[in-house]
LOZAPA-491484 format. One line per field, with one value per atom (N, C-alpha, C, O, CB): x, y, z; atom name; residue number from 1. Coordinates in Angstrom, 2 decimals, padded with zeros to 5 digits. Glycine has a CB too. Layout:
REM LOZAPA-491484
east (X / ...)
north (Y / ...)
up (Z / ...)
atomo (CA / ...)
num (NUM / ...)
This chain:
REM LOZAPA-491484
east (000.78 / -000.04 / 001.06 / 000.97 / -001.14 / 002.16 / 002.94 / 003.58 / 003.72 / 003.84 / 003.90 / 003.81 / 002.19 / 002.27 / 003.87 / 001.36 / 000.01 / 000.24 / 000.23 / -001.33 / 000.35 / 000.68 / 001.41 / 000.84 / 001.81 / 002.44 / 003.84 / 003.66 / 004.65 / 005.05 / 002.47 / 002.34 / 002.53 / 002.81 / 002.92 / 002.38 / 002.17 / 000.59 / -000.12 / 002.89 / 000.12 / -000.76 / -001.71 / -002.69 / -000.33 / -000.81 / -001.02 / -001.19 / -001.81 / -000.29 / -000.39 / -000.55 / -001.84 / -002.70 / 000.41 / -001.78 / -003.39 / -004.26 / -004.95 / -003.93 / -004.36 / -005.74 / -005.67 / -006.68 / -005.92 / -004.52 / -004.66 / -005.32 / -006.10 / -002.61 / -005.04 / -005.76 / -007.16 / -007.89 / -005.36 / -007.58 / -008.75 / -009.80 / -010.95 / -008.39 / -009.38 / -009.61 / -010.15 / -011.21 / -008.60 / -008.99 / -008.92 / -010.18 / -010.62 / -007.24 / -010.40 / -011.25 / -012.74 / -013.66 / -010.59 / -013.05 / -014.26 / -014.68 / -015.86 / -014.48 / -013.80 / -013.62 / -013.79 / -014.61 / -011.61 / -012.92 / -012.51 / -012.92 / -012.80 / -011.42 / -013.52 / -013.94 / -014.99 / -015.13 / -012.58 / -015.70 / -016.62 / -017.00 / -018.14 / -017.77 / -016.22 / -015.93 / -015.78 / -014.67 / -015.02 / -017.12 / -016.64 / -016.53 / -016.15 / -018.00 / -016.71 / -015.71 / -014.81 / -014.34 / -015.35 / -014.17 / -012.17 / -011.97 / -010.89 / -011.30 / -012.82 / -012.56 / -012.69 / -011.80 / -013.74 / -013.37 / -013.37 / -011.74 / -011.05 / -014.90 / -011.91 / -010.70 / -009.11 / -008.44 / -010.33 / -009.08 / -007.97 / -008.17 / -007.51 / -008.09 / -009.23 / -009.60 / -009.26 / -008.97 / -010.75 / -009.42 / -009.15 / -007.90 / -007.62 / -009.63 / -007.00 / -005.40 / -004.86 / -003.75 / -005.19 / -005.65 / -005.08 / -005.49 / -004.81 / -006.03 / -006.64 / -006.72 / -005.82 / -005.10 / -008.82 / -005.92 / -004.35 / -002.95 / -002.23 / -004.01 / -002.64 / -001.38 / -001.23 / -000.53 / -000.98 / -002.30 / -001.85 / -002.54 / -002.45 / -000.16 / -003.19 / -003.75 / -005.55 / -006.61 / -003.90 / -004.93 / -006.09 / -007.33 / -008.35 / -005.79 / -007.28 / -008.55 / -009.45 / -010.58 / -008.24 / -008.38 / -008.97 / -009.68 / -010.38 / -007.53 / -009.50 / -009.61 / -011.01 / -011.96 / -008.56 / -011.27 / -012.53 / -013.36 / -014.48 / -012.15 / -012.80 / -013.73 / -014.62 / -015.83 / -012.72 / -013.48 / -013.99 / -015.04 / -016.07 / -013.18 / -015.05 / -016.03 / -017.26 / -017.95 / -015.74 / -017.31 / -017.91 / -019.10 / -020.32 / -017.03 / -018.03 / -018.99 / -019.43 / -019.91 / -018.11 / -019.11 / -019.36 / -020.96 / -021.97 / -018.30 / -020.60 / -022.06 / -023.36 / -024.37 / -021.39 / -022.93 / -023.50 / -024.22 / -025.25 / -022.50 / -023.34 / -023.64 / -023.97 / -024.79 / -022.61 / -023.18 / -024.11 / -024.40 / -024.48 / -024.07 / -024.88 / -025.35 / -024.75 / -025.42 / -026.31 / -023.62 / -022.70 / -022.42 / -021.30 / -020.97 / -022.82 / -021.99 / -021.13 / -020.31 / -022.33 / -021.18 / -019.80 / -018.28 / -017.19 / -019.90 / -018.94 / -017.19 / -017.16 / -016.09 / -016.69 / -017.89 / -017.97 / -016.88 / -015.83 / -019.19 / -017.32 / -016.55 / -015.11 / -014.18 / -017.22 / -015.02 / -013.64 / -012.88 / -011.98 / -013.77 / -013.24 / -012.55 / -012.75 / -012.25 / -013.69 / -013.44 / -013.71 / -012.56 / -012.17 / -015.56 / -012.31 / -011.86 / -010.43 / -009.69 / -012.31 / -010.02 / -008.66 / -008.13 / -006.91 / -008.63 / -009.06 / -009.18 / -008.85 / -008.57 / -011.22 / -008.97 / -009.19 / -008.19 / -007.70 / -010.37 / -007.73 / -005.91 / -004.96 / -003.84 / -005.37 / -005.62 / -004.60 / -004.92 / -004.90 / -004.44 / -005.12 / -005.51 / -006.83 / -006.86 / -004.64 / -007.66 / -008.77 / -010.03 / -011.10 / -008.99 / -009.91 / -010.95 / -012.65 / -013.38 / -010.69 / -013.14 / -014.05 / -014.53 / -015.72 / -014.07 / -013.64 / -013.71 / -014.32 / -015.15 / -011.92 / -013.31 / -013.88 / -015.45 / -016.23 / -012.50 / -015.75 / -016.87 / -017.82 / -018.82 / -017.10 / -017.80 / -018.78 / -018.60 / -019.66 / -018.57 / -017.49 / -017.61 / -018.69 / -019.55 / -016.21 / -018.70 / -019.37 / -020.67 / -021.58 / -018.45 / -020.87 / -022.85 / -022.99 / -024.17 / -023.53 / -022.23 / -022.28 / -022.90 / -024.05 / -020.87 / -021.83 / -022.56 / -023.64 / -024.19 / -022.04 / -024.09 / -025.42 / -026.69 / -027.80 / -025.53 / -026.27 / -027.70 / -027.25 / -027.79 / -028.29 / -026.44 / -026.81 / -027.64 / -027.24 / -025.77 / -029.03 / -029.96 / -029.32 / -029.94 / -031.39 / -028.25 / -028.00 / -026.49 / -025.94 / -027.68 / -025.78 / -024.91 / -025.20 / -024.29 / -024.08)
north (-001.05 / 000.31 / 001.33 / 002.17 / 000.74 / 001.36 / 002.35 / 002.67 / 003.87 / 002.12 / 001.97 / 002.26 / 003.32 / 004.36 / 000.56 / 002.90 / 003.19 / 004.88 / 005.98 / 001.95 / 004.65 / 006.50 / 006.98 / 007.94 / 006.56 / 006.75 / 007.12 / 007.91 / 008.48 / 005.54 / 007.90 / 008.23 / 007.41 / 007.97 / 009.09 / 005.99 / 004.88 / 005.03 / 004.97 / 003.50 / 005.31 / 005.22 / 003.68 / 003.39 / 005.63 / 002.93 / 001.78 / 000.63 / -000.41 / 001.61 / 001.11 / 000.63 / 000.88 / 000.09 / 001.19 / 002.42 / 002.79 / 002.04 / 001.26 / 004.21 / 002.20 / 001.10 / -000.13 / -000.80 / 000.98 / -000.75 / -002.35 / -002.24 / -003.15 / -003.50 / -001.32 / -001.24 / -001.15 / -002.09 / -000.44 / -000.03 / 000.37 / -000.92 / -001.01 / 001.56 / -001.78 / -003.21 / -004.08 / -004.69 / -003.67 / -003.94 / -005.02 / -005.06 / -005.93 / -004.79 / -003.12 / -002.71 / -002.51 / -002.14 / -001.31 / -002.63 / -002.62 / -003.99 / -004.34 / -001.33 / -004.54 / -006.25 / -007.34 / -008.17 / -006.58 / -006.95 / -008.05 / -008.26 / -009.26 / -007.89 / -006.98 / -006.76 / -005.68 / -005.10 / -006.17 / -005.21 / -004.33 / -003.70 / -003.95 / -004.92 / -002.78 / -001.65 / -000.70 / -000.35 / -001.69 / 000.03 / 000.89 / 002.37 / 003.23 / 000.90 / 002.84 / 004.22 / 004.14 / 004.80 / 004.49 / 003.10 / 002.94 / 002.87 / 003.29 / 000.88 / 002.42 / 001.68 / 003.25 / 003.35 / 000.18 / 004.09 / 005.01 / 006.48 / 007.29 / 005.29 / 006.09 / 007.12 / 006.72 / 007.51 / 005.81 / 005.39 / 004.64 / 005.43 / 006.44 / 002.86 / 004.88 / 005.42 / 006.76 / 007.02 / 005.39 / 007.72 / 008.88 / 009.48 / 010.37 / 009.21 / 008.97 / 008.56 / 007.86 / 007.99 / 007.31 / 007.33 / 006.44 / 007.25 / 007.28 / 004.63 / 007.78 / 008.93 / 010.32 / 010.93 / 009.58 / 010.60 / 011.90 / 011.54 / 012.34 / 012.13 / 010.54 / 009.95 / 009.01 / 008.02 / 009.11 / 009.82 / 010.00 / 008.50 / 008.30 / 010.16 / 007.76 / 006.58 / 006.91 / 007.50 / 005.53 / 006.13 / 006.58 / 006.05 / 006.74 / 005.87 / 004.78 / 004.26 / 004.66 / 004.92 / 002.72 / 004.53 / 005.09 / 006.68 / 007.15 / 005.23 / 007.34 / 009.21 / 008.57 / 008.88 / 010.68 / 007.44 / 007.03 / 006.45 / 006.86 / 005.59 / 005.72 / 004.88 / 006.02 / 006.16 / 003.63 / 006.73 / 008.07 / 008.51 / 008.48 / 009.06 / 009.15 / 010.16 / 008.88 / 009.10 / 010.58 / 008.19 / 007.16 / 007.06 / 006.90 / 006.35 / 007.27 / 007.04 / 008.47 / 008.64 / 006.09 / 009.43 / 010.71 / 011.03 / 011.49 / 011.33 / 010.58 / 010.65 / 009.53 / 009.92 / 009.60 / 008.24 / 007.21 / 006.98 / 006.47 / 006.47 / 007.50 / 007.11 / 008.10 / 008.01 / 006.49 / 009.37 / 010.78 / 011.51 / 012.49 / 011.41 / 011.45 / 012.64 / 013.74 / 014.77 / 013.08 / 013.78 / 015.17 / 015.30 / 014.83 / 014.96 / 015.65 / 015.86 / 016.50 / 016.39 / 016.04 / 017.26 / 018.54 / 017.84 / 017.95 / 019.92 / 016.86 / 016.49 / 015.73 / 016.01 / 015.57 / 014.64 / 013.67 / 013.86 / 013.22 / 013.38 / 014.92 / 015.77 / 015.81 / 015.19 / 017.85 / 016.34 / 016.73 / 015.73 / 015.76 / 016.70 / 014.93 / 013.18 / 012.41 / 011.30 / 012.09 / 013.00 / 012.22 / 012.75 / 012.22 / 012.69 / 014.08 / 014.79 / 014.58 / 014.82 / 015.89 / 014.11 / 013.68 / 012.76 / 012.65 / 013.57 / 011.76 / 009.89 / 010.01 / 009.09 / 009.01 / 011.51 / 011.10 / 011.54 / 011.13 / 011.59 / 012.56 / 012.93 / 012.10 / 012.16 / 013.74 / 010.92 / 009.81 / 008.74 / 007.63 / 009.19 / 008.73 / 007.85 / 006.86 / 005.91 / 007.37 / 007.05 / 006.50 / 006.14 / 006.04 / 007.00 / 005.89 / 005.99 / 006.10 / 006.81 / 005.16 / 005.17 / 005.33 / 006.75 / 007.05 / 004.43 / 007.46 / 008.40 / 009.72 / 010.63 / 008.64 / 009.19 / 010.56 / 010.00 / 010.85 / 011.10 / 008.73 / 008.75 / 009.06 / 009.68 / 007.55 / 008.80 / 009.64 / 010.75 / 011.36 / 009.57 / 011.48 / 013.02 / 013.45 / 014.26 / 013.51 / 013.15 / 013.48 / 012.57 / 012.72 / 013.09 / 011.85 / 011.58 / 012.60 / 012.81 / 009.39 / 013.12 / 014.19 / 015.14 / 015.48 / 014.73 / 015.90 / 016.61 / 016.52 / 017.57 / 016.86 / 015.49 / 015.64 / 015.54 / 015.88 / 014.70 / 014.86 / 015.09 / 016.64 / 017.05 / 013.51 / 017.12 / 018.75 / 019.37 / 019.64 / 019.82 / 019.93 / 020.71 / 022.35 / 023.26 / 020.47 / 022.54 / 023.82 / 024.13 / 025.22 / 023.58 / 023.04 / 023.50 / 024.44 / 025.10 / 022.56)
up (000.00 / -000.24 / -000.36 / -001.26 / 001.05 / 000.51 / 000.39 / -001.06 / -001.28 / 001.32 / -001.84 / -003.23 / -003.83 / -004.49 / -003.91 / -003.52 / -003.87 / -003.21 / -003.78 / -003.06 / -002.36 / -001.06 / -001.97 / -002.48 / 000.87 / -002.43 / -002.51 / -004.15 / -004.61 / -002.35 / -004.91 / -005.98 / -007.23 / -008.29 / -005.95 / -007.15 / -007.86 / -007.78 / -006.77 / -007.27 / -009.55 / -010.00 / -009.79 / -009.12 / -011.11 / -010.77 / -010.91 / -009.92 / -010.08 / -011.54 / -008.70 / -007.33 / -006.75 / -006.35 / -006.48 / -006.78 / -006.26 / -006.85 / -006.20 / -006.54 / -008.35 / -009.06 / -008.84 / -009.08 / -010.60 / -008.34 / -008.40 / -006.48 / -006.20 / -008.85 / -005.39 / -004.46 / -004.57 / -004.25 / -003.90 / -005.03 / -005.42 / -006.15 / -005.71 / -006.36 / -007.15 / -007.10 / -006.06 / -005.93 / -007.30 / -005.29 / -004.27 / -002.71 / -001.95 / -003.73 / -002.93 / -002.01 / -002.95 / -002.21 / -001.23 / -004.00 / -004.30 / -005.19 / -005.32 / -004.95 / -005.65 / -006.47 / -005.17 / -004.78 / -007.35 / -004.90 / -003.34 / -002.04 / -001.33 / -002.84 / -001.77 / -000.18 / -000.42 / 000.65 / 000.99 / -001.24 / -001.97 / -000.85 / -000.48 / -002.84 / -000.07 / 000.50 / -000.25 / -000.64 / 001.17 / -000.68 / -002.03 / -001.20 / -001.99 / -003.61 / -000.06 / 000.58 / 000.20 / -000.73 / 001.91 / 000.97 / 001.08 / -000.64 / -001.06 / 002.14 / -001.51 / -002.58 / -003.51 / -004.36 / -002.87 / -003.45 / -004.04 / -003.76 / -004.37 / -003.66 / -002.86 / -001.63 / -003.01 / -003.68 / 001.06 / -002.93 / -003.57 / -004.87 / -005.13 / -003.66 / -005.77 / -007.01 / -007.68 / -008.85 / -006.97 / -006.35 / -006.34 / -006.39 / -007.20 / -005.55 / -005.42 / -005.26 / -006.71 / -007.22 / -003.86 / -007.05 / -008.48 / -010.04 / -011.06 / -008.52 / -009.82 / -011.32 / -010.80 / -011.59 / -011.79 / -009.85 / -009.42 / -009.82 / -010.42 / -007.58 / -009.54 / -010.04 / -011.47 / -011.69 / -008.92 / -012.43 / -013.49 / -014.75 / -015.96 / -013.09 / -013.57 / -014.07 / -015.08 / -014.91 / -012.47 / -016.01 / -017.30 / -016.83 / -016.77 / -018.98 / -016.48 / -016.21 / -014.62 / -014.21 / -016.35 / -014.28 / -012.88 / -013.16 / -012.26 / -011.62 / -014.24 / -014.18 / -014.53 / -013.81 / -015.52 / -015.88 / -016.65 / -015.07 / -014.77 / -018.17 / -014.42 / -013.61 / -012.55 / -012.39 / -012.65 / -011.97 / -011.43 / -011.94 / -011.26 / -011.54 / -013.57 / -014.26 / -013.67 / -012.68 / -016.42 / -014.11 / -014.03 / -013.07 / -013.17 / -013.82 / -011.95 / -010.63 / -009.93 / -008.81 / -009.41 / -010.95 / -010.94 / -011.41 / -010.87 / -011.82 / -012.55 / -013.81 / -012.95 / -012.36 / -015.98 / -013.13 / -012.48 / -010.79 / -010.35 / -012.65 / -010.37 / -008.90 / -008.12 / -007.20 / -008.24 / -008.54 / -008.07 / -008.33 / -007.60 / -007.52 / -009.98 / -010.81 / -011.06 / -011.14 / -010.44 / -011.20 / -011.09 / -012.75 / -012.89 / -009.99 / -013.82 / -014.83 / -015.03 / -015.95 / -015.50 / -014.23 / -014.39 / -014.23 / -014.80 / -012.85 / -012.88 / -012.31 / -013.40 / -013.93 / -010.61 / -014.29 / -014.80 / -015.76 / -015.85 / -015.19 / -016.51 / -018.11 / -017.51 / -018.03 / -018.64 / -016.74 / -015.73 / -016.15 / -016.99 / -013.96 / -015.59 / -015.10 / -016.51 / -016.72 / -013.54 / -017.31 / -018.75 / -020.12 / -021.16 / -019.27 / -019.44 / -020.11 / -020.07 / -021.02 / -019.87 / -018.93 / -018.18 / -018.34 / -018.47 / -017.07 / -018.38 / -019.12 / -020.71 / -021.48 / -019.02 / -021.01 / -022.56 / -023.08 / -024.13 / -023.34 / -022.28 / -022.38 / -022.30 / -022.81 / -021.40 / -021.31 / -021.32 / -022.27 / -021.73 / -019.97 / -023.12 / -023.79 / -023.81 / -024.60 / -023.70 / -023.13 / -022.97 / -023.72 / -023.12 / -022.30 / -025.28 / -025.97 / -025.74 / -026.43 / -026.52 / -024.51 / -024.14 / -023.50 / -023.43 / -023.56 / -023.12 / -022.07 / -023.33 / -023.23 / -021.07 / -024.61 / -025.46 / -026.18 / -026.59 / -027.00 / -026.26 / -026.73 / -025.55 / -025.93 / -027.45 / -024.16 / -023.05 / -023.34 / -023.52 / -021.54 / -023.52 / -023.90 / -024.99 / -024.63 / -024.47 / -025.78 / -027.03 / -026.72 / -027.54 / -028.51 / -025.91 / -025.65 / -024.34 / -024.05 / -025.01 / -023.68 / -022.49 / -023.21 / -022.95 / -021.77 / -024.66 / -025.50 / -026.24 / -026.55 / -026.07 / -026.60 / -027.25 / -026.47 / -026.86 / -028.23 / -024.88 / -024.23 / -023.39 / -022.37 / -022.96 / -023.93 / -023.21 / -023.77 / -024.90 / -023.15 / -023.51 / -024.08 / -024.06 / -024.60 / -023.22 / -023.49 / -022.76 / -023.91 / -023.74 / -020.65 / -025.19 / -025.46 / -026.70 / -027.21 / -025.49)
atomo (N / CA / C / O / CB / N / CA / C / O / CB / N / CA / C / O / CB / N / CA / C / O / CB / N / CA / C / O / CB / N / CA / C / O / CB / N / CA / C / O / CB / N / CA / C / O / CB / N / CA / C / O / CB / N / CA / C / O / CB / N / CA / C / O / CB / N / CA / C / O / CB / N / CA / C / O / CB / N / CA / C / O / CB / N / CA / C / O / CB / N / CA / C / O / CB / N / CA / C / O / CB / N / CA / C / O / CB / N / CA / C / O / CB / N / CA / C / O / CB / N / CA / C / O / CB / N / CA / C / O / CB / N / CA / C / O / CB / N / CA / C / O / CB / N / CA / C / O / CB / N / CA / C / O / CB / N / CA / C / O / CB / N / CA / C / O / CB / N / CA / C / O / CB / N / CA / C / O / CB / N / CA / C / O / CB / N / CA / C / O / CB / N / CA / C / O / CB / N / CA / C / O / CB / N / CA / C / O / CB / N / CA / C / O / CB / N / CA / C / O / CB / N / CA / C / O / CB / N / CA / C / O / CB / N / CA / C / O / CB / N / CA / C / O / CB / N / CA / C / O / CB / N / CA / C / O / CB / N / CA / C / O / CB / N / CA / C / O / CB / N / CA / C / O / CB / N / CA / C / O / CB / N / CA / C / O / CB / N / CA / C / O / CB / N / CA / C / O / CB / N / CA / C / O / CB / N / CA / C / O / CB / N / CA / C / O / CB / N / CA / C / O / CB / N / CA / C / O / CB / N / CA / C / O / CB / N / CA / C / O / CB / N / CA / C / O / CB / N / CA / C / O / CB / N / CA / C / O / CB / N / CA / C / O / CB / N / CA / C / O / CB / N / CA / C / O / CB / N / CA / C / O / CB / N / CA / C / O / CB / N / CA / C / O / CB / N / CA / C / O / CB / N / CA / C / O / CB / N / CA / C / O / CB / N / CA / C / O / CB / N / CA / C / O / CB / N / CA / C / O / CB / N / CA / C / O / CB / N / CA / C / O / CB / N / CA / C / O / CB / N / CA / C / O / CB / N / CA / C / O / CB / N / CA / C / O / CB / N / CA / C / O / CB / N / CA / C / O / CB / N / CA / C / O / CB / N / CA / C / O / CB / N / CA / C / O / CB / N / CA / C / O / CB / N / CA / C / O / CB / N / CA / C / O / CB / N / CA / C / O / CB / N / CA / C / O / CB / N / CA / C / O / CB / N / CA / C / O / CB / N / CA / C / O / CB)
num (1 / 1 / 1 / 1 / 1 / 2 / 2 / 2 / 2 / 2 / 3 / 3 / 3 / 3 / 3 / 4 / 4 / 4 / 4 / 4 / 5 / 5 / 5 / 5 / 5 / 6 / 6 / 6 / 6 / 6 / 7 / 7 / 7 / 7 / 7 / 8 / 8 / 8 / 8 / 8 / 9 / 9 / 9 / 9 / 9 / 10 / 10 / 10 / 10 / 10 / 11 / 11 / 11 / 11 / 11 / 12 / 12 / 12 / 12 / 12 / 13 / 13 / 13 / 13 / 13 / 14 / 14 / 14 / 14 / 14 / 15 / 15 / 15 / 15 / 15 / 16 / 16 / 16 / 16 / 16 / 17 / 17 / 17 / 17 / 17 / 18 / 18 / 18 / 18 / 18 / 19 / 19 / 19 / 19 / 19 / 20 / 20 / 20 / 20 / 20 / 21 / 21 / 21 / 21 / 21 / 22 / 22 / 22 / 22 / 22 / 23 / 23 / 23 / 23 / 23 / 24 / 24 / 24 / 24 / 24 / 25 / 25 / 25 / 25 / 25 / 26 / 26 / 26 / 26 / 26 / 27 / 27 / 27 / 27 / 27 / 28 / 28 / 28 / 28 / 28 / 29 / 29 / 29 / 29 / 29 / 30 / 30 / 30 / 30 / 30 / 31 / 31 / 31 / 31 / 31 / 32 / 32 / 32 / 32 / 32 / 33 / 33 / 33 / 33 / 33 / 34 / 34 / 34 / 34 / 34 / 35 / 35 / 35 / 35 / 35 / 36 / 36 / 36 / 36 / 36 / 37 / 37 / 37 / 37 / 37 / 38 / 38 / 38 / 38 / 38 / 39 / 39 / 39 / 39 / 39 / 40 / 40 / 40 / 40 / 40 / 41 / 41 / 41 / 41 / 41 / 42 / 42 / 42 / 42 / 42 / 43 / 43 / 43 / 43 / 43 / 44 / 44 / 44 / 44 / 44 / 45 / 45 / 45 / 45 / 45 / 46 / 46 / 46 / 46 / 46 / 47 / 47 / 47 / 47 / 47 / 48 / 48 / 48 / 48 / 48 / 49 / 49 / 49 / 49 / 49 / 50 / 50 / 50 / 50 / 50 / 51 / 51 / 51 / 51 / 51 / 52 / 52 / 52 / 52 / 52 / 53 / 53 / 53 / 53 / 53 / 54 / 54 / 54 / 54 / 54 / 55 / 55 / 55 / 55 / 55 / 56 / 56 / 56 / 56 / 56 / 57 / 57 / 57 / 57 / 57 / 58 / 58 / 58 / 58 / 58 / 59 / 59 / 59 / 59 / 59 / 60 / 60 / 60 / 60 / 60 / 61 / 61 / 61 / 61 / 61 / 62 / 62 / 62 / 62 / 62 / 63 / 63 / 63 / 63 / 63 / 64 / 64 / 64 / 64 / 64 / 65 / 65 / 65 / 65 / 65 / 66 / 66 / 66 / 66 / 66 / 67 / 67 / 67 / 67 / 67 / 68 / 68 / 68 / 68 / 68 / 69 / 69 / 69 / 69 / 69 / 70 / 70 / 70 / 70 / 70 / 71 / 71 / 71 / 71 / 71 / 72 / 72 / 72 / 72 / 72 / 73 / 73 / 73 / 73 / 73 / 74 / 74 / 74 / 74 / 74 / 75 / 75 / 75 / 75 / 75 / 76 / 76 / 76 / 76 / 76 / 77 / 77 / 77 / 77 / 77 / 78 / 78 / 78 / 78 / 78 / 79 / 79 / 79 / 79 / 79 / 80 / 80 / 80 / 80 / 80 / 81 / 81 / 81 / 81 / 81 / 82 / 82 / 82 / 82 / 82 / 83 / 83 / 83 / 83 / 83 / 84 / 84 / 84 / 84 / 84 / 85 / 85 / 85 / 85 / 85 / 86 / 86 / 86 / 86 / 86 / 87 / 87 / 87 / 87 / 87 / 88 / 88 / 88 / 88 / 88 / 89 / 89 / 89 / 89 / 89 / 90 / 90 / 90 / 90 / 90 / 91 / 91 / 91 / 91 / 91)
């Protein structure tokens, strides 16, 4: 866990997976997901955006994290950003 806390995005992401998928501890999992996303992990940024959009109904935060994920090469994030743009009646 020390590597995850020390800025290793991949290590933090694996710890997130352990808490989320293995132990079912969602709150702790999200803490590690945020840490992984903040440390450059593209899939973590995508998953964090997904959580904001589908679990917290926060499209604005989701768009920020999907943009970050897209900049890190996550193609699905680009698709989600296009979907958000199409769904936004105020654009």
